[in-house]
Each structure stands twice: as C-alpha cells, then as structure tokens.
C-alpha positions, 0 to 999 in steps of 0.5 A, a space after each residue: 729478216 736480216 736477208 729481207 731487208 737487205 734484199 728490199 734495200 739493194 732494189 730500192 737503190 737498184 730502182 733509183 740507179 735506174 730513175 737517174 739514168 733514165 732521166 739523163 736524156 729526158 732532162 737534156 743533160 746526156 744520151 748514153 745507155 741505161 744497161 751497161 752504167 746500171 750494171 755497173 753500179 748494181 755490181 759496185 753495190 754488191 761488191 760493198 754487200 759482200 765486204 760486210 759479210 764477214 762482219 756480220 756473221 763475226 758481230 752474229 757470234 758475239 753475246 750482245 750483238 746487234 749484228 743486223 741492225 749494225 750491218 744494215 745501217 751500215 749497208 744504208 750508209 754506203 749505198 746512200 753515198 755511192 747514190 750520191 756520187 753517182 748523182 754528182 758524177 751524172 748530173 753535177 760534175 759533167 756541166 761543173 764547167 772550169 777555166 784553167 788558166 796556164 801562165 806560159 814562159 816565152 817571147 814577148 809577142 806583144 809588148 804590153 801583153 801575153 799572147 793568149 791560146 784557148 785550148 779545147 780538148 775532147 768535146 765528144 758532142 752528143 747533143 747540143 746541152 748546156 756544157 756547150 752553150 757555156 762553152 762557147 759563152 765563156 770562150 767569148 769573154 776570154 777574148 783568146 788570140 788562138 783557139 786550138 782543138 785537140 781532137 774527138 769532136 763527136 760522141 763514139 755512139 753517134 758518128 754517124 747521126 745527122 743531128 751530131 754531126 749538125 750540132 757539132 758543125 754548129 758548135 764549131 762554126 762558133 769559134 773565132 779568134 784574131 789568128 785563127 782557130 786550128 785543130 787536129 785528129 785522132 785518125 781513131 775517133 774522128 772518121 774522115 767523113 764525120 770530119 768533113 761533115 763538121 769541118 767542110 767550109 768552116 774557117 777552121 784550118 785542120 791540120 793533117 801532118 802539116 805545119 803553119 807559121 803565124 807572123 808576129 813583130 819578131 817571133 813567129 808561132 809555128 803550128 805543128 799539128 800531127 794526126 795521131 794514129 793509135 799503133 803506130 807511135 813510131 811514125 809519129 814520132 817521125 813525122 814530128 821530126 820532119 815536121 820540125 826541120 821545116 821549121 824556121 830558126 827561132 820560131 816559137 814551136 806549138 805542138 798539137 797532137 791529141 795524146 800526150 805520147 809524145 811528150 819525150 820526143 817533143 822535149 828531144 825536138 825542142 818543141 816549146 808548147 805541147 797541148 793535147 788531150 785525149 786521157 779525160 784526166 781520167 775522167 773518173 778519178 779517184 780520192 788520192 790516187 787519181 786516174 783510174 784508165 787514161 788510155 795513154 802509152 805511158 799509163 798516168 804519167 801524164 794523166 793531166 794538167 801542167 808537165 814540165 820535160 827540159 825546156 817543153 811545156 805540156 799540158 793535158 787538157 781534162 777536156 770537155 765531153 765525155 767518150 760515148 759507147 757503153 761507157 757511162 755519161 759520168 765525170 767524178 773528181 774530174 770536171 770538164 775544162 777550157 784551157 787558157 795559156 797565156 804566153 808572154 816574156 820573162 
C-alpha cells in the first residue's frame, strides 16, 4: 500500500512539473526545453524520497507505528514545498525586476547632483517578454546620464534565430542617455556575427579593448572596455594595463568587463569603478549559502553585489536574463536586476 501510494504521488508531481514547464513558452514567459529541467526535478524528488526510507524502516519496527502514514505526510509536504519553489523560480522570480541603487563616492561631476549610470548585464534575450518591456520602462523613469552594458545579449539556444536577434536589436535600439550607451562583449557567448546583427547601425558604442573619455567640467570619465576572453585571463590583464596607461592623469577610470575576474588587477591598476556581470548572482541561490555556481575564476568570492578592493569599487550584477541551452529558465532567491550607480563628491 505504501509503495503504491508513493508511486502515485510521484507520478502526480511529475505530471505537475511537466505541465509547469510546458506552459512557459505558451504563456510567452520563457522558451527552454522541457526535458532537462523535468529530469532534474524528478531526480530531486527521488532523492528526497530516498532520504525518507531509513525513517520508514525505523518507524515500521516500532510497536505503535504509523510509519506509512507519517512517511507519506512528510513526503507530500516536501513535494508540495518543492513544487511551490519550482513555481516561484519559473513563473515569479524571473519577472520580479529589481532596481538596485548604489551610491559611489567620487568626483563631483555635476555641482548639484550625482552622475547617474545605469548598468545592464546578461540580457540573454530569447523573445521580448514582460521583463524586457518593464526594463525599458524602468530605465526611462530613472533618467540615466550614461548607460553601460556588460555582455551576454542573446540566449545561448537562440544565437542564430532571426526573431531573437530582431527582438534583442529592438530592445537595444530603445536605450538612450545624454552621454551615450556603451557596451562590452564576451568572446564565447557573444559571437561576432550575432553582435554585428544586433548592434550594427545603432547609436551604441561597443568597446573592443579600447578606451573612450567623456568630457566633464573638471574630471573626464574614461571608459575602459575589454572583451573578456575565456581561458586567457593573463592576456586580459595585460590589455587592462596597456589601456590604463593611455588614460589621462586625473581622469575617473571606469572599467567595463563581463566577468569579475579582473578584480585584483583592477585594484592594482587604480581603477575607480569596475562593473561586471556573468555570475547571474548564481541564478539559483540557497538560503544561508548563496550562489550554487558562478563560473567565475574566483568562485563565490565575487558572486554578486558590491565589493571594495582598496580604492576600487566593484559591482557584480545579477543580470536580467537566463543563459539558455539545457539550463532551466529559472531564478531562485536571485531576481533580475537593473543597477543604478550615483557617483557624487563627498
């Protein structure tokens, strides 16, 4: 009886998982495959059941045991909790867009207000969803002086998809700020042909290992944009050192680089502000532990948020989208993020 009830319950939850994943593209929320995340949820459910078996056999030997009833109640409770977490991760949190305000001490670029920079990272556009539409509305309301983009613009499952490229281009075309929009790319997840398709002809400056200085009254802001090259971190450190030497004395140095992996090199080279993404904040975070995976050379050391390294301020964005491929289009304890940095004098 116990085994039959257990099998029926797991079958019911498996059907629920399939339904949740199947409805995502039909509702226009996300467009990932059903199979891999369905397998992952099934494995988690079976692991939970395996953990209960020792308790079942122990309670079964007790004289007044209600082992099957207790075990089934616990099993139902755990599976309902997992279903609730899956619904939150798939349907709620990927669209719970947050705006993170980060005050940064620096020069007084304007006498009466801070210099406002908006950072977007890891768009990973599949299709235009309500997340992209809300992002554009929020940015317009923030009135940034400068917008910077720190890599990963297309979902990895849709690099060559014409609809994805058109939607990403439409999103980027609507970004505007008085002092411009600037971007950097990642050599692995931002293929050159795709980048030409989405950026070509738009009023966005893509920085490929170069520096551009924006004039202000007293202190110029020099943007140092480096294309991240996976597996060649030493090369990128050398590029950073070369570009820093070209920055005029006294300028405010703003480094744009997709990953946080130049953190210590940035501090050594007196970078004032370093903006990165890549980690997605882990995308799936556990209570009291944080990011499960970051794919950073530093592991969890710079997984998300603000860090101070000497005179350098590093901010690692959680990003907006989800990478793609077989990975679930899910966020848990890690909502998408627009970063607003207000730089002002003391």
